[in-house]
MARTOR-306208 format. One line per field, with one value per residue (C-alpha): x, y, z; residue number from 0. Coordinates in Angstrom, 2 decimals. Each point is the difference from the previous one (the first is absolute). Last residue first. Layout:
BEGIN
u = X;...
v = Y;...
w = Z;...
i = NUM;...
This chain:
BEGIN
u = 25.40;1.93;2.73;2.84;2.41;-0.69;0.27;3.42;1.34;-1.28;1.85;3.28;-0.69;-0.93;3.34;0.54;-2.36;2.74;1.91;-2.87;-0.53;3.71;-0.15;-2.42;-3.24;-1.33;-1.14;-1.58;2.27;0.89;-1.63;-1.36;-1.76;-3.68;0.27;1.61;-2.83;-2.59;1.68;0.02;-3.73;-1.39;-3.10;-0.01;-3.24;1.69;2.90;-2.32;-1.81;3.19;1.27;-3.25;0.08;3.36;2.80;0.30;-1.44;3.10;2.33;-2.02;-0.14;3.76;0.56;-2.17;2.70;2.36;-1.00;0.46;3.50;-0.09;1.79;-1.45;-3.70;-0.72;2.30;-1.00;-3.65;0.57;1.64;-3.02;-2.23;2.15;-0.27;-3.70;-0.63;1.67;-1.80;-3.27;0.27;0.77;-2.94;-2.33;1.10;-0.67;-3.39;-0.82;0.95;-2.71;-1.95;-1.82;-0.63;-3.80;-0.10;2.04;-0.60;-0.87;3.40;1.89;-2.11;0.43;3.78;0.09;-2.11;2.17;3.13;-1.38;-1.67;2.84;1.79;3.02;1.88;3.32;-0.67;-3.35;-1.90;-0.88;2.96;-2.03;0.13;-0.72;-3.27;-0.58;1.04;-1.85;-0.90;0.94;3.10;0.56;2.85;0.50;3.33;0.49;3.19;3.02;1.93;-0.90;-3.12;-2.50;-1.65;-3.32;-0.63;-3.59;-2.53;-3.67;-1.98;-3.68;-2.30;2.68;-1.78;1.11;0.67;1.17;0.94;2.72;2.27;2.84;-2.43;-0.74;3.71;0.72;-2.68;1.33;3.48;-1.20;-1.67;3.26;1.88;-2.67;-0.08;3.72;0.04;3.24;1.00;3.44;1.59;-2.62;-2.41;-2.29;-3.70;-2.35;-3.47;-2.92;-3.45;-2.10;-3.55;-1.64;-0.79;-0.03;2.56;2.95;2.98;3.26;3.47;2.79;3.66;3.22;2.89;2.09;-0.44;-0.46;-0.43;-2.07;-3.15;0.10;-0.21;-3.75;-0.49;-3.31;-1.85;-3.53;-1.77;-2.63;1.27;-2.01;0.23;-3.54;-0.28;0.05;1.41;-1.02;3.14;1.18;3.39;2.68;3.24;2.72;3.23;1.50;2.99;3.44;1.02;2.76;-0.56;-3.74;-2.19;-0.96;-3.24;-2.82;-2.79;1.13;-3.54;-2.74;-0.21;-0.26;-1.90;-1.55;-1.24;-2.33;-1.35;-0.59;-0.90;0.77;-1.35;2.55;-0.82;3.00;-0.93;1.41;0.40;0.01;1.03;3.68;0.39;-0.56;-0.13;-1.13;-1.97;-1.54;-3.68;-1.40;-1.79;-1.01;-1.40;-1.87;-1.06;-3.51;0.53;-1.92;2.04;3.27;-0.95;-1.51;3.02;2.39;-1.77;-0.49;3.49;1.72;-1.93;0.94;3.64;0.21;0.90;1.54;0.38;2.33;-0.88;2.41;1.76;3.15;0.27;3.63;1.87;3.71;2.16;0.01;-2.21;-3.75;-1.99;-3.59;-2.83;-2.50;-3.58;-1.12;-2.08;-1.27;-1.69;0.92;-0.99;-3.02;2.39;1.65;-1.97;-0.24;3.77;0.71;0.83;1.37;2.92;0.15;3.35;-0.38;-2.69;2.43;-0.45;-0.77;-0.71;-1.30;0.31;-1.51;-0.60;-1.40;-2.70;-1.71;0.13;3.53;1.05;-1.11;-1.02;-1.57;-2.02;-0.71;-2.40;0.18;-3.44;0.69;2.93;1.80;-1.46;0.29;3.69;0.76;-1.88;1.65;3.49;-0.17;-1.15;2.66;2.75;-1.45;-0.34;-2.25;2.54;-0.35;-1.90;-1.67;-0.91;-2.26;-1.70;-0.64;-1.04;1.40;-1.31
v = 4.73;1.23;-1.76;-1.62;-1.22;2.87;2.43;-1.29;0.04;3.53;1.08;-1.19;1.74;3.29;0.11;0.31;1.88;0.90;1.84;2.41;0.54;0.81;2.42;2.07;1.98;-0.23;3.59;1.34;1.22;3.70;1.86;-1.22;-3.32;0.79;3.53;-1.26;-2.42;2.67;2.43;-2.64;-0.42;-2.97;-1.70;-3.36;0.94;-0.60;2.25;2.63;0.30;0.31;2.69;1.94;-0.28;1.73;-2.05;-0.82;-3.45;-0.97;0.64;-2.25;-2.56;-0.21;0.06;-3.12;-1.99;0.06;-3.32;-1.87;1.37;2.49;-0.10;-3.13;0.05;3.71;0.99;-2.99;0.81;3.63;-1.20;-2.22;3.06;1.88;-2.79;-0.31;3.59;-0.54;-3.27;1.55;2.92;-2.28;-2.25;2.99;1.28;-3.34;-0.18;3.51;-0.98;-2.67;-0.49;-3.21;1.32;0.25;0.58;3.21;1.95;-3.18;-1.56;3.11;0.42;-3.64;0.28;3.12;-1.67;-3.12;2.16;1.92;-3.05;-2.48;1.43;-2.19;3.18;0.11;-2.24;1.62;-2.43;-0.70;-2.28;-2.60;-2.65;2.66;1.14;-0.14;-2.28;1.38;-2.70;2.05;2.18;3.46;-1.12;0.76;-1.48;-3.26;0.11;2.26;-0.09;2.06;-1.95;0.54;-3.42;-0.23;-2.65;0.32;-0.58;0.60;-0.80;0.43;0.31;0.12;0.72;2.61;0.51;3.34;3.04;1.14;1.27;-2.31;-2.92;0.68;0.19;-3.11;-2.04;1.10;-0.97;-3.44;-0.53;0.89;-2.65;-2.65;0.76;-0.41;1.09;-0.79;1.70;1.13;3.44;2.10;2.86;-1.04;0.51;-0.76;0.89;1.24;0.25;1.67;-0.22;1.68;3.43;-1.41;-0.87;1.82;-1.19;-0.76;-0.76;-1.03;0.40;-1.94;0.89;-3.16;-3.04;1.99;3.76;0.30;2.07;3.75;-0.91;0.57;0.24;0.48;0.99;0.48;3.12;0.23;-2.42;0.07;-3.79;-0.48;-2.81;-3.78;-0.07;-1.82;-0.90;-0.22;-1.65;0.66;-1.91;1.54;-0.67;2.51;-1.69;0.92;-0.86;-1.10;-3.56;0.51;-2.39;-3.24;0.02;-1.93;2.33;3.56;1.29;-1.19;3.21;-1.31;2.53;-1.21;2.31;-0.56;-3.02;-3.73;-2.32;-3.70;-2.90;-2.77;-0.78;1.96;3.05;1.08;3.76;1.71;3.15;0.39;-3.37;-1.36;-3.77;-2.09;2.79;-1.09;0.03;0.14;3.23;1.07;3.52;0.82;3.14;1.18;3.50;-0.71;-3.19;1.87;2.81;-2.30;-2.29;2.94;1.61;-3.16;-1.45;3.37;0.71;-3.35;0.44;3.38;3.35;2.69;3.76;2.91;3.57;2.81;1.41;-1.54;-0.07;-0.22;-1.46;0.24;-0.87;-3.72;-0.43;0.33;0.48;1.24;0.01;2.55;0.49;-3.61;-2.34;-3.56;-2.64;1.41;-2.30;2.11;2.88;-2.01;1.39;3.53;0.33;-1.51;3.12;1.88;-2.42;-1.33;-0.04;3.60;-1.02;-2.36;-3.76;-3.01;-3.58;-2.42;-3.63;-3.47;-1.26;2.69;-1.94;-3.01;-3.80;-0.03;-0.69;3.40;0.79;3.35;0.41;3.44;1.07;3.75;1.60;2.31;1.73;2.42;-1.36;-3.56;0.46;1.54;-2.65;-2.91;1.52;0.78;-3.53;-1.40;1.68;-0.61;-3.76;-2.32;-1.58;-0.39;2.91;-0.78;3.15;0.62;-3.33;-3.18;-3.40;-3.26;-3.47
w = 30.32;-3.01;-1.98;1.92;-2.69;-2.38;2.89;1.03;-3.56;-0.52;3.12;-1.43;-3.30;1.67;1.76;3.73;2.31;2.48;-2.73;-0.58;3.73;0.48;-2.93;2.05;0.06;3.57;0.44;-3.18;-2.80;-0.02;-2.82;-3.31;-0.51;0.59;-1.40;-3.21;-0.65;0.76;-2.41;-2.71;0.58;1.88;-1.37;1.75;1.81;3.36;-0.96;-1.48;3.32;2.03;-2.38;0.32;3.78;0.10;1.61;3.71;-0.70;-1.98;2.93;2.33;-2.80;-0.40;3.78;0.34;-1.78;2.98;1.64;-3.29;-0.66;-2.85;-3.36;-1.57;0.93;-0.09;-2.86;-2.09;0.58;-1.04;-3.22;-0.61;0.26;-2.55;-2.54;0.81;-1.07;-3.37;-0.69;1.13;-2.42;-2.94;0.86;0.24;-3.42;-1.69;1.70;-1.21;-3.56;-0.10;3.22;-0.88;-3.50;-0.03;3.76;-0.20;3.22;1.92;-0.69;1.15;3.13;0.99;-0.37;2.15;2.68;0.12;0.32;2.98;1.65;0.27;3.04;0.82;0.80;-1.86;-3.00;-0.92;-2.23;-3.64;-0.80;-1.86;2.71;2.63;-1.55;-3.75;-2.82;-3.01;-2.46;-1.86;0.21;1.45;2.31;3.69;1.11;1.87;2.05;0.26;3.26;3.08;0.79;2.84;0.08;1.88;2.69;1.17;2.73;0.71;3.12;0.82;3.01;2.71;3.29;2.50;3.68;1.29;-2.04;2.37;-2.75;0.99;-0.28;-3.66;-0.83;2.10;-1.79;-3.39;1.18;1.07;-3.38;-1.76;1.99;-0.64;-3.72;-0.59;-3.65;-1.80;-3.24;1.25;0.01;1.79;-0.44;2.83;0.76;2.90;-1.23;2.10;-1.58;2.64;1.32;3.00;-1.43;-3.53;-2.67;1.59;-2.07;1.77;-1.36;2.34;-0.88;-0.35;-2.31;0.34;2.24;3.18;0.37;3.18;-0.53;-0.63;-3.69;-0.18;-3.75;-1.81;3.16;-1.26;1.27;2.74;2.65;3.22;0.48;1.30;2.60;0.03;-3.50;-3.16;-1.93;-3.58;0.30;-2.59;-0.48;-2.09;-1.86;-2.43;-1.58;-1.23;-3.49;-2.34;-1.17;-0.29;2.01;-1.76;-2.05;1.65;-1.06;-0.74;-0.52;-2.35;-2.00;-3.57;-2.13;-3.27;-2.74;-2.97;1.77;-0.40;2.86;-0.33;2.05;0.51;3.62;1.31;-2.02;-3.36;-0.39;-3.37;-1.81;0.82;1.72;3.50;0.42;2.96;1.67;3.29;0.89;3.53;-0.78;-3.50;0.06;-3.21;-1.81;-0.77;1.38;3.21;0.48;-0.29;2.36;2.65;0.04;0.16;2.95;2.10;-0.42;0.47;3.19;1.51;-1.01;1.71;-1.55;2.19;-0.28;0.76;-0.91;0.68;3.04;1.40;3.78;1.11;2.93;0.84;3.00;-0.70;-3.08;-0.50;-3.20;-0.21;-2.49;-1.27;-1.19;0.48;-2.15;0.45;-2.20;-3.41;-2.84;-0.94;-0.86;-2.78;-2.92;1.40;0.32;-3.43;-2.05;3.00;0.28;3.58;1.81;1.17;2.49;1.71;-0.09;2.13;-1.08;2.65;-0.95;0.28;-3.54;-2.26;-1.80;1.51;-0.18;-1.37;-3.60;-1.24;-3.58;-0.99;-3.18;-1.43;-2.74;-0.56;-0.24;2.94;-1.76;2.34;3.25;-1.28;-0.82;3.41;1.99;-1.83;0.03;3.72;0.83;-2.30;1.96;3.47;-0.23;-1.99;-2.33;-3.76;-1.55;-3.33;-1.88;-3.01;0.48;-2.00;1.37;-1.38;0.90
i = 392;391;390;389;388;387;386;385;384;383;382;381;380;379;378;377;376;375;374;373;372;371;370;369;368;367;366;365;364;363;362;361;360;359;358;357;356;355;354;353;352;351;350;349;348;347;346;345;344;343;342;341;340;339;338;337;336;335;334;333;332;331;330;329;328;327;326;325;324;323;322;321;320;319;318;317;316;315;314;313;312;311;310;309;308;307;306;305;304;303;302;301;300;299;298;297;296;295;294;293;292;291;290;289;288;287;286;285;284;283;282;281;280;279;278;277;276;275;274;273;272;271;270;269;268;267;266;265;264;263;262;261;260;259;258;257;256;255;254;253;252;251;250;249;248;247;246;245;244;243;242;241;240;239;238;237;236;235;234;233;232;231;230;229;228;227;226;225;224;223;222;221;220;219;218;217;216;215;214;213;212;211;210;209;208;207;206;205;204;203;202;201;200;199;198;197;196;195;194;193;192;191;190;189;188;187;186;185;184;183;182;181;180;179;178;177;176;175;174;173;172;171;170;169;168;167;166;165;164;163;162;161;160;159;158;157;156;155;154;153;152;151;150;149;148;147;146;145;144;143;142;141;140;139;138;137;136;135;134;133;132;131;130;129;128;127;126;125;124;123;122;121;120;119;118;117;116;115;114;113;112;111;110;109;108;107;106;105;104;103;102;101;100;99;98;97;96;95;94;93;92;91;90;89;88;87;86;85;84;83;82;81;80;79;78;77;76;75;74;73;72;71;70;69;68;67;66;65;64;63;62;61;60;59;58;57;56;55;54;53;52;51;50;49;48;47;46;45;44;43;42;41;40;39;38;37;36;35;34;33;32;31;30;29;28;27;26;25;24;23;22;21;20;19;18;17;16;15;14;13;12;11;10;9;8;7;6;5;4;3;2;1;0
């Protein structure tokens, strides 16, 4: 059996959700099929983004995805705190599943859950049972899968607990980085989203050298952080976890080819933050603006821009992970967060200007920068051998 669509989107995560909603908003008659091997779209994630990450052309289309909004966020470092004004928002997996399903079905599209793609070609996808779906454009955004970690990379490791508290937490703004905690295992910080008066998402996060997630240790630190704030007893209602590569060597690069390989596997990500939303939103906007060509010249231009921005971001990763001892890495981020809010915003959006790039690197290096730290890390090739043998856990 062969069905025909304008777009077939393989993978039901954030990237294809943004593409589906953006394309349908621009051209409601577009026929879209979305394939997801799991029982629901979106997995088990919370995606956060800054207001400046959203292209104006798709803002209305993706607004239904937003589960929480705040007008500012906060960062905390030893001896330095800052409240950064500007919108900050969160998308939840549950919201994504409901909104995208409703939008596709209302437009006459299809959501195929529990189905895996056996073959993905330029204009066709073959499913695990042999059914074939034809399309003018195919986007493959299934995620990194079981690919080994990059040879040259640090890692962002996190465990998040969404908790119901015994008493109100009193937090108004999200705390994007609370690095006043003990610096163990690398750059260590807590991340807290106030979801309701008595509900928080608290994540224990590390920028560290090895892709190992010790869930029990991170859970204890979440418990200690909540306890130190006198919030009383709590109940964990949901947990999410991740091991995200932060590469400093070249990897997959965004390419304007079809089928379009999107998401991490296609190089559409921010190497220095782990944030997927800004790049995913820009790609969705480009595709939606020219549905008859799948993005055309604008897609070519976007890929070129991302390659250049990612080169700089990887250089920052190398600086952080190779030239600073793990316990000293927090100084880099404390220095960065003293910069103008516009520069901070463009960094997260992966849209730094040349002036921004110079501003980040010029001046006296942060405390902890040393040749001793670089030599202590050994060679990239030796570390690659270790990671290849161990893999992730």
